[in-house]
N, C-alpha and C positions, 0 to 999 in steps of 0.2 A: 752465314755468320750473323746477319741481321736478325734472322729468326731466333738464333741462340740468345742473342742479347735481349730480344723482346721477352723470350721465355724466362730468362734469368731475372729481368726487371719485374715481371709479373710475380714470379716466385718470391722475390725479395719484398715486394709490396704486400703480398699476402702474409708472409711471415711477420712483417712489421705490424700489420693490422691485428694478427692473432696475438702478438705480444701485448699490444695496447689493450685488447679486449680482456686478456688474462690479468692485466694489471689493475683494472678498475671495473666497477659495475656500471651498467648502463642506466641505472636508476634505483629508486627504492624497491624493496621486495613486496610492498603492498600489505605487509602484516599490520593489523590494527594496532594502534598504540595501547600500551598497558593501561588498564583501568583499575581503580581501587575495588576491592571486594569487601564491602562493609559487612559487619556481623549481622546487622539488621538494616532495614530500609529507612525507617523514620528516625526522628530525633529521640524517640523513645522506643524501646523494644516492643514489638507487637506481642500481645498476650497469646497464650495458647488457645484461648477461646473467648468469645464475647460473653457478655452477661446474658442471662435468659430474658427473652422478650416474646410474649405470646406463646410461651411454652417451648420456644426453640432457642437452642444455644448453638451458634455456629463455631465450628472448630477449624482452626488454621493448621493445615497439614504442611509443615515446612519440609521442603525437599521433594514433594510429590510433583509429578509431571503435570503440565497443563492438560485440560480436558478438551479434546477436539470439538465435539458437539455439546458444549456445556449447557446450551439452552434446554436440552432434554431433561436436565436435572430438575427443572421446574414442574415436571410431571403433568404437563398440560398438552393434550393432543392438539387442541386448537392453536396454541402457541407454536408447537412444532410445525404445524401445517403452514402457518404464516411465514416462518423463517424459510422453510423449504420452498415456498412459492416465491419469496423475494430473491433467493439465491438462483432460482431458475429463470425468472421472468424480468429481473431488473434491467432496464435499458442501459443504465450507467455501467453496470457490471458487464453486460454484453459488449458494449463499446470498448471497455478496457481489455476484455478477452480478445477481441479482434485486433486491437492495437498490439497486444502481446504476440499474437500469431503472426502479424505482419513483421514485427521486429525479428522474430525467429527466422522467417523466410529471408529477410534482408541479411541476416548473419550467414545463413547458408549460401546466399548469392555471393557475399564478399569473400567467404572462405574459398568457394569454388573458383571464383575469378582470379584470386590472388595467388593461390598455391598451385594451381594447375596451368599448363600451357593453354593459350587461346588458339583455336584453329578456325579459320574462316575460308570460305570458298567464294570465288568471284569470277565473273565473266564479263567480257567487253566485246562488243561488235560495233565498229564505226566505219564510216565512209568519209574520206578526207580528200581535200583538194590541195595540191602542193605545187610549188614552182618547178619547172623543168630545169635541166642543166643549162647554165648560161650559154655554153658553147653552141647548144642546139638552137636556142632562140627563146623568145618571151612566152612561148606556149606553156600552158599548164597541163597537168595530168591528174586523173582521179585514181584513187586506190582504196582498197578495203583492208581493214585490220581485224583479225579474229584472235582473241586471247582468252584463255581460261586457266586459272591457277588456284592453288591452295596455299594459304599463308599461315605460318606458325610463328608465334612469338612467346617468349618466356623470359621473365626477369628473375634472376637468381637472388634469393633472399640471403645474401651473404652475411649480413649483420643483424638480421632479425627485425627489420623495420616492418615487414608485412606481418610477421607473427605477432609483434607487439600490437599492431593495429587491430588484428583479428581478436587478440586477447582483450583489448580495450572494448571493442564492440560486444564481445561475448559477455563481459562483466556488466555492461550496460543493459543487455537483454536480461541478465539475472536480476539487476536492479529493478527493471520493469516488472519482472515476474514476482519479486517480493512485494512491490507496491500493489500488484493485483491481489496478492494474497491478503495484504493489509486491508485492501478495499472490501474484499469478501468478509473478513472478520468484522470490519467496521459496519458493514451493511447488516450483518446478523445482529450485532449489538444494538444498532439503531432501531431495528425492527422490534427487538425485545423491549428496549427502553420505551419506544412509542406505544407498544401494546400495554405495558404496565402503566404508563402515564394515562392512557385512555381509560383503562379500567379504574384507576384511582379517581380520575375526574368524574367518571360516570357515578361512582359511589358518592363522591362529594356532592354532585348535583342532586342525587336522590335525597341525601341527608339535608342539604340546604333547602330543598323544596319543602320538606317536612318542617324545618325551622320557620320558613316563611308562612306556612299554613298556621303554625302555632302562634306566630306573631300577629297574624290577621285575626285569629280567634281572640287573642288577648286584647287587641285594639277594639274589636266589636264589643267584647264584654265590658271593657272600660267605658265605652261610649254609652252602653245601656245603664251602667252604674252612675255615670255622670247625669244621665237624664233623670235618674231617681234621686239624685243629690247625695249619693254615697261617696263620690270622689270629686276632687276639684277639676276645674277646666284644664289646669296645667297637667294633671295626671293623664287626662284624655289625650291632650296634644302630644305628650311624651310617648304614649303607647302608639299613637298613629305614626309619629316620626320614626320610632324604632322599627315598626313593620315596614314602612316605606323604604328606609335605608337598607334593610336586609333584602327586600325585594329588588332594589336597584342593582345589587351585586350579582343577582342570579343570572341575568342575560349574559354578562361577561364570562361567567363560569361555563355556561352552556356553549358560548362561542369558542372558548378555549378547548372544550371537549370536542367540538366539531372540527376545529382546526387540527387537533392532534390526530383524529381519525382520517382527515384528508391527507395529512402528511404521511400517515401509515400506508394509505392506499397508494400514494406515489412511490414509496419505498418498495411496495410489492409489484410495481409495474401496472397498477390499475389507474383508472380515472377516479377523481374524487367522488363522483356519484356512486361508484361501486365500492365505497369504503366498507371494510368489514365491521360487524357490530363489536362493541366493546366487550372484552372478556370480563368474567366475574373475578374480581380481585380475590375473593375468598377461595377460589379454585386453584390459585397459583401457589405451589408448594415452594417454600424457601429452602434452597440447598443447605443442608446442615454441615457439610464438609467443603471447605474451599482450599484448593492447592495454593501454596506459596512457594514459587520457584526461587531457589537460592540465586543470589546476584550473578554468580559465575555462569549458571545455566541460563539465566535470562538473556544473556548476550546471544545465545544460539536459538532462543525460543521466540523472540520478538521479531516480526518481519521488518519493522522499521530499522532496527539495528542491523539486521542482515542486509537490508538495502544500503545502509550507510557503509557497510563493509565492502559490498560489491562496488560502490562508487569509489571507494578508496583504492581498490585493486585496479579499477579502470584508469584512475588518475596516475597510478604507478606505471601502467602500461603506456600511457601517453608520454611519460618521461622517456621511456625506452624508445618510442617512435621518434621523438625529437632528437634523441642522441644518435640513433642509427642513421638519421638523415644526414649526419655530418661525415659519414663514411662512404666509400665507393659503392657504385651500383653497376651491375653487369646485366646486360640484356642481349639475348640471342634471337635473331630473326632468320627465318628460312622460308623459301617459297619454291613451289614446283608446279609446272603447268605446260601448256601447249600454246603456240601462237604462230601466226603466218598472215600472208596477204590474201590467202584464199583458203576455203575449207580443206581441200586436199592437202595443202602444205601445212595447215594448222594441226591436222590430226596425224601427220606422218612423223617419222622419227626425226626428220630435219627440223621440225617445229618445236622440239623439246626446249623448255625454258626452266631454269632453276637458278637459285641464288641462296647464299648463306652469309650471314654477317653477324658480327658481335660488336657491341659498343660498351665501353667502360667509361664511366664519368665519376669524377671526384670533385666535390665542392671545394673551391679554393678561397674565393672572396665573394661574400654576399652582403657586404656592408654590415656585418655583425648580426644579421637577421637570424641565422641558425643558432648562434649562441644565446641570443635574446629569447628565441622560442623555447630553448631548453630551460632557461631560467624561469620563463613564464610557466612552463609545465611543472617545474619544481615548486613554484609558489602555489600553483593550483593544487598540487598534491598536499602541501602543508595546510592549505585552507580546508581541503577535504578531510584531512586527519582531525583538524579542530572541529569540523562539523560532526564527525563520528563521535568525538568525545562529548559534544553537546547533546547528541542524540541519546547516548547512553545515560548521561546525567538526567535528561528529561524523562527517560523511561524509569529510572530509579525514583524520581519524584512522583511520577504517575502511580507507581505501585505503592509508595509510601502514603500518598494522599488517600488512595482507595482503601488501604488497610485501616488507616486512622478513621476514615469516615464510616466504615462498617462498624467499628467499635462504638463510635458516637451515635450512629443510627440505632444500634441495639439499646444503648442507654436511654436515648430519647423515647424510643418506642416502648421500652419497659415502663418508663414513668408515665407516658401517655396511656398505655394499656391499663396500668393500675388505676389511673384517674378515671378512665372510661368504665372499668368494672365497678368502681365505687359509685360513680354517678348512676350507672345502670341499676345497681342494687337500691340506691336511694330512690330512684324513679319508680322501681317496682314496689317498694314499700309505700311510697306516697300514693301510688295508684290504688293499692289495696285499701289504704285508709280513705281515699276519696270514694271508692265504691261503697265503703261502709258509712259514708257521710261524715267522717271525722274531720276532713279538711275541705276547703272550697275548691272549685275547679281551677281557679287561678293558681293556687299552690301546686296542683298537679301539673299544669302546663309549665310552670316555671321549673319544676323538677325535670320534666322531659326536655325542656330547652337546655338545661344544664348538661343533661346526658348527651343530647345531640351535638352540642358544641365540643364536648369531650370526645365524642366519636369522630368528629371532623379531624381533630388533631391525630387521633389514632390512625385514621385512613391515610393522612399525609405521611406519617412516619412509616407506615407499612409499605406504601408505594416507594418511598425513598430507600428503604432497606432492600426491597426487591431489585430496584434499579441499580443501586450501588453495588450489589452483589454481581450483577451482570457486568458492571464496569470493571470489577476486579478480575473476573474471568477473562475479559477482553485484554486487560493489562498483562496477564500472564503469558500471552502469546500461544504459539503452537508447541506440541511436543518436539523436543530437539531432533528426534530422528524421523520426523514426518517430512515428506517431500513438499515442495512449494506447490500451492494450489494453482490450478488453471481452470478451464471450463470443467474439467474432471479433476477433483482434488488429488487424484492419484498420479497426475502427470508431473514429472520432475520440472524443476525451474528451467534448466537449460538442456538443450538437446545436442550441444556441441561438446567436443573434447578439445581442450587447448592443444595446439600443435607443439611438438617437441622443438626445442631450440636447435638451430643449425650448429654443426660442429664448430667449436671455438667460441660460440656466442655465450654471453653471460646474461641470461634472461631474468629480469627482476619481476617475477610475478608469483602467483600462488603455486605454480609448478616449478619454481626455481630449484636447481640442484643445491644440495647442502653446501657445496664448495663455493657457491657464488656469494661474494660479500654483499651484505645488505646495504652498504653505504652508498653514497652518491659518487 
């Protein structure tokens, strides 16, 4: 009769729990909040193409997918070799890869230990001294104990607490995988940017050296003319001051070029003394087509947004964990072995030992801790949702800024290029007249100085246009259908498969059934 009552009570409790679960969801479903899909990224619609600069017009291909290895569009084997070396040898990237591998192994360990029974084998051999029977006297006796057994334990995940915990950890592994992919892309972009900057500085150093040489020649010529009485003392001092001021800025420019090469060496995993030589700026081809991912596709293309989405799903699973901890927990323990006071008895049939037990626990009063923990998990989920929104908005801003700066770079470079061409033609004409004796040497030097200064501006804007193009490729993210990168870019982000919910559970995760309400 007592057994029937116990079975009926357990059945009634299970039915009540099932009704409670069917009536409400354990937590949010982890779907990202709806975000606006603007018609264009910036305050002004981006043009179809930039203005022509140095004979190149960049065209914005709206709706085109991102380019995985976009740096190869610069058509420089030396640049490709630098990026490949950095992705292969960077210690920072290697550390991130190993941390990701460790996180995946921890996920496998948690899934295996939580969803499968634990089986342990143990043995004990002891020699003990105990009191004799009081009627016999105060004498003591010695005896041996031999025990060997196998123990099995399994906790039934009746309300999905374990599954929610595993789903939360799995999404955090995905988050780490997306962060690793973002680190790979950032490293490639930094290498390209540093290589372009080094090439630009190298060209600036060469041009500035020529300007310093021209200024020194002008100062020497002015000093000779002063000695002859052709110019005033103030003219001589002014020429010397100009030459010295220009020469004073050259060491800082050289230092900046060396520092950039040193930084590039570290990005590649080299020591600074093994820094690669600067590339030739003229050998870098500007990509003439740039993909512009539509805002809706950008949410799937950028690894930072995907990482924020994974964090949101992990936070939703944490709400499920906090909710499931308020429901009963059932654990089954069993053991089987042999034991006795001597070896023959321990291994005989008379020494067989076994036990089986089940324990059911239901939280009743914890001082409001469980309810507070669930509210905390819900607040954390809301905060993560807000962070997701901010990540998306920041990504939109990043794309808008890079699109605008590319158009402005083209305009600035176009003007600087026109000025440089005009100054070069003027210098060539003046040089021809100087060779014919029509103008003095000072006029020819002044004309060349004007050209070299215009050339400095053109070099700066050329480097900026190349670097900002790399920034736009970086802002576009990965192709939406590409797997998350790892040490091998073809390895998927997560090696797990989210466990299916237990019968009767309402799992609020990415794999939630359509019938599960998404509310709280």
